[in-house]
C-alpha positions as CSV (number, residue, x, y, z in Angstrom):
1,M,0.0,0.0,0.1
2,V,2.8,2.5,0.8
3,N,4.8,1.4,-2.1
4,R,1.9,2.2,-4.3
5,F,1.4,5.7,-2.8
6,V,5.1,6.4,-3.1
7,G,5.4,5.3,-6.8
8,L,2.5,7.3,-7.6
9,V,3.7,10.5,-5.9
10,V,7.1,10.1,-7.6
11,I,5.4,9.6,-11.0
12,L,3.1,12.7,-10.4
13,A,6.1,14.8,-9.0
14,G,7.9,14.1,-12.1
15,V,5.2,14.9,-14.7
16,A,4.6,18.2,-12.8
17,L,8.3,19.2,-12.9
18,A,8.5,17.9,-16.7
19,Y,5.4,20.2,-17.4
20,S,6.8,23.1,-15.8
21,L,10.1,22.7,-17.8
22,V,8.5,22.2,-21.1
23,F,5.3,24.1,-21.2
24,T,5.7,27.2,-19.3
25,E,7.5,30.4,-20.0
26,F,11.0,31.0,-18.6
27,D,13.3,33.7,-18.2
28,Q,16.6,33.9,-20.2
29,R,19.5,36.1,-19.3
30,V,20.6,38.3,-22.3
31,A,23.7,40.3,-23.1
32,F,24.2,43.1,-25.5
33,Q,20.4,43.9,-25.9
34,W,19.3,47.3,-25.7
35,E,15.8,49.3,-25.5
36,F,15.3,52.8,-26.2
37,V,13.1,54.4,-23.7
38,N,12.5,58.3,-24.0
39,G,15.6,58.6,-26.4
40,D,17.9,56.8,-23.8
41,R,19.3,53.4,-24.5
42,V,18.5,51.1,-21.6
43,P,20.2,47.6,-21.4
44,V,17.9,44.6,-21.2
45,T,19.4,42.1,-18.9
46,H,16.6,39.5,-19.1
47,I,13.7,38.5,-21.4
48,T,10.8,36.2,-20.7
49,C,10.7,33.5,-23.4
50,P,7.5,31.5,-24.3
51,S,7.3,27.7,-23.5
52,P,10.1,25.7,-24.9
53,W,7.3,23.7,-26.8
54,S,6.0,26.6,-28.4
55,V,9.4,28.0,-29.3
56,L,10.4,24.9,-31.1
57,N,7.2,23.8,-32.7
58,D,5.5,27.1,-33.5
59,G,8.6,29.3,-33.7
60,T,7.1,31.6,-31.2
61,Q,9.3,34.7,-30.4
62,P,9.5,36.7,-27.1
63,E,7.7,39.9,-26.8
64,G,9.4,43.2,-27.1
65,V,12.5,44.3,-29.0
66,V,15.1,41.5,-29.2
67,S,17.5,40.6,-31.9
68,G,18.2,36.9,-32.9
69,D,16.8,33.5,-31.7
70,L,17.5,34.1,-28.2
71,C,15.1,31.4,-26.9
72,I,15.9,28.5,-29.3
73,K,19.0,27.1,-27.4
74,P,17.8,27.2,-24.1
75,A,14.4,25.9,-25.1
76,R,16.1,22.8,-26.5
77,G,17.9,22.3,-23.1
78,Q,14.7,22.5,-21.2
79,L,12.9,20.1,-23.6
80,V,15.9,17.6,-23.0
81,Q,15.7,18.0,-19.2
82,G,11.9,17.4,-19.5
83,V,12.4,14.2,-21.5
84,G,15.1,13.2,-19.0
85,V,12.8,13.8,-15.9
86,V,9.9,11.9,-17.2
87,L,12.2,8.9,-18.2
88,L,13.8,9.0,-14.8
89,T,10.7,9.4,-12.8
90,L,8.8,6.7,-14.8
91,A,11.7,4.3,-14.2
92,L,11.9,5.0,-10.4
93,G,8.2,5.2,-10.1
94,S,7.5,1.9,-11.8
95,W,10.5,0.3,-9.9
96,V,8.8,1.4,-6.6
97,L,5.4,0.3,-7.6
98,T,6.5,-3.3,-8.4
99,R,8.9,-3.8,-5.7
100,D,7.8,-6.2,-3.0
101,P,8.4,-4.9,0.6
102,R,7.6,-8.0,2.5
103,R,10.4,-9.5,4.1
104,K,10.7,-13.3,3.8
105,A,12.1,-15.6,6.3
106,L,15.8,-16.5,5.9
107,P,16.6,-20.0,4.8
108,P,17.8,-22.5,7.4
109,L,21.2,-22.9,8.0
110,P,23.1,-25.8,6.6
111,P,23.9,-28.7,8.9
112,S,27.5,-28.1,9.1
113,V,26.9,-24.4,10.4
114,R,24.6,-25.8,12.8
115,A,27.2,-28.2,14.1
116,L,29.6,-25.6,14.6
117,L,27.2,-23.6,16.7
118,R,26.3,-26.6,18.7
119,N,29.9,-27.3,19.6
120,R,30.5,-24.1,21.2
């Protein structure tokens, strides 16, 4: 009973983590990006990228003025991490689900060992 609960919790936690890695927006640090506000050049240090799934499948770009494809490389990394998390948690969760926690009795000692214990 406890093994089933723990196995399901492991699988659900892994799926939630993979979902957050693959299907939610993420912040990406950028360098050499500038925005003009009231004629002044202001550096942009972070941008919010769309979800890795939408970046890689739909070609979605971040909002605002940014140059280049700044979200593609980190989106690939997060997609690989999400797949890795799913595979790891499915393996670990299924192992916990199929494990038999009941302890079995030890086999009886061989006669030669029992004879040694009696001679003491």
